[in-house]
C-alpha positions in Angstrom: 0.1 0.0 0.1 1.5 3.5 -1.0 0.4 6.3 1.4 0.9 9.7 -0.3 3.3 11.8 1.5 4.7 15.4 1.5 7.6 17.4 2.8 5.2 20.6 2.8 1.8 20.6 3.7 -0.9 20.3 0.5 -4.0 22.5 0.6 -6.6 21.3 3.0 -10.6 21.6 2.5 -13.0 22.9 5.0 -14.7 20.3 7.1 -18.6 20.3 6.3 -20.8 20.3 9.3 -22.0 16.9 8.7 -18.5 15.5 9.6 -16.8 15.1 12.8 -13.8 17.5 12.9 -10.5 15.5 13.9 -8.3 18.7 13.4 -5.9 18.7 16.4 -6.3 15.0 17.3 -3.1 13.3 18.2 -2.4 9.6 17.5 0.7 8.1 17.9 3.5 10.4 16.5 0.8 12.1 14.2 -1.3 15.0 14.7 -4.2 15.9 12.3 -3.7 19.0 10.3 -7.0 19.1 8.2 -9.2 17.5 6.1 -7.6 16.3 2.8 -10.2 14.7 0.7 -13.7 13.5 1.1 -15.0 10.3 -0.6 -18.4 8.5 -0.4 -17.1 5.1 -0.7 -13.8 5.4 1.2 -14.8 8.2 3.7 -12.6 11.2 4.7 -8.9 11.4 4.0 -7.1 13.5 6.9 -3.8 15.3 6.5 -1.5 14.5 9.4 1.8 15.9 10.4 4.4 13.4 11.9 6.9 14.6 14.5 9.6 14.4 12.2 7.9 17.3 9.9 6.7 15.2 7.1 2.8 15.0 6.1 0.9 12.0 5.1 -2.8 11.2 4.6 -4.9 8.8 7.0 -8.5 7.7 7.0 -10.8 8.5 9.8 -11.0 4.8 10.8 -7.4 4.8 11.2 -7.2 7.8 13.5 -10.0 6.7 15.6 -8.6 3.2 16.1 -7.4 2.8 19.7 -5.0 0.3 18.8 -3.1 2.6 16.5 -1.1 4.4 19.5 2.2 3.8 17.7 1.2 5.3 14.4 4.0 7.2 12.3 4.9 8.3 9.0 6.2 5.7 6.6 10.0 7.1 6.9 9.8 7.0 10.8 8.3 3.5 10.5 11.1 2.3 8.4 13.8 3.8 10.5 11.8 2.1 13.6 12.0 -1.5 11.9 15.7 -0.9 11.0 16.9 0.0 14.5 14.7 -2.8 16.2 16.3 -5.4 13.6 20.0 -4.1 14.3 19.3 -4.2 17.9 17.9 -7.8 17.7 20.8 -8.9 15.7 23.8 -6.9 17.2 22.3 -6.7 20.8 22.8 -3.0 21.0 21.3 0.5 19.9 22.7 2.0 16.7 22.2 5.6 15.9 20.8 5.1 12.4 19.0 7.7 10.4 18.1 7.7 6.7 18.0 11.7 6.6 19.8 14.7 8.1 16.9 16.2 10.0 17.9 14.7 13.4 
């Protein structure tokens, strides 16, 4: 599954009165910035910002899921998996980042 992501925020649309406004909701490392798109079939797509500064889109269902408390952007998720695998194989923490943002 390819999740669209951006370095700078794309334009958001106004939340209709018939929809619940999730702006400001925090889920894991993500914060909802605004409504990105509306679909009759797939529901609402919300623009979220990760703590690393990247923007991605999440569906309402994923944001409201209480089991998603560790949610993060694709890049942060990849870095987390690499750190976990190195820690498991080498038995120690390694400072590994894919970007120069830290």
